[in-house]
C-alpha positions as CSV (number, residue, x, y, z in Angstrom):
1,X,-0.3,0.0,-0.2
2,X,3.1,2.3,0.8
3,X,6.3,3.1,2.4
4,X,7.2,5.8,4.8
5,X,10.5,7.0,5.7
6,X,11.1,7.0,9.5
7,X,14.2,9.3,10.8
8,X,14.6,6.7,14.2
9,X,17.5,9.0,15.3
10,X,19.7,12.0,14.6
11,X,23.2,11.7,13.1
12,X,25.9,10.3,14.8
13,X,29.6,10.6,13.5
14,X,30.9,7.6,15.5
15,X,29.7,5.1,13.9
16,X,31.4,2.2,11.8
17,X,32.8,3.4,8.0
18,X,31.3,6.8,9.2
19,X,27.8,6.2,7.5
20,X,25.1,6.6,10.1
21,X,21.7,5.1,8.9
22,X,19.0,7.7,10.0
23,X,15.9,6.1,8.9
24,X,14.4,2.7,8.4
25,X,11.7,1.8,6.2
26,X,8.2,1.5,7.4
27,X,5.9,-1.1,5.1
28,X,2.2,-0.7,4.8
29,X,0.2,-4.0,3.8
30,X,-3.3,-3.8,3.3
31,X,-5.0,-7.9,4.0
32,X,-8.0,-6.6,2.0
33,X,-7.7,-3.4,0.2
34,X,-11.6,-2.9,-0.3
35,X,-11.7,-1.8,3.4
36,X,-9.1,0.7,3.1
37,X,-9.9,4.4,2.5
38,X,-7.6,7.3,1.1
39,X,-7.7,10.6,2.0
40,X,-5.2,13.9,3.1
41,X,-5.4,15.0,6.9
42,X,-6.9,18.6,7.3
43,X,-3.9,21.2,7.8
44,X,-3.3,22.5,11.0
45,X,-3.4,26.5,10.9
46,X,0.4,26.3,11.3
47,X,0.6,23.7,8.7
48,X,-1.7,26.0,6.5
49,X,1.6,28.5,6.8
50,X,4.4,26.5,6.1
51,X,2.5,25.3,2.6
52,X,2.1,28.2,1.0
53,X,2.5,27.5,-2.6
54,X,0.5,25.4,-5.1
55,X,1.3,24.1,-8.2
56,X,-0.8,21.1,-10.0
57,X,0.0,18.6,-7.6
58,X,-1.2,20.7,-5.0
59,X,0.1,23.2,-1.9
60,X,4.0,22.9,-0.6
61,X,6.6,23.9,1.0
62,X,10.2,25.4,0.3
63,X,13.1,23.7,2.5
64,X,16.7,24.0,2.2
65,X,17.8,20.1,1.4
């Protein structure tokens, strides 16, 4: 059904080989897809301020990568 990244911790510099594994992946399955409902959660006032840009796919925010 879906795959979500989960940030399990903040970056650490004391890991082997100098590579920190900060994310794990959550896999979402459904036993019966006909019972699934899909939709979006309403945005909070804080999120509305952050997601103030819009394109043909919907609202988005700018962030420093």
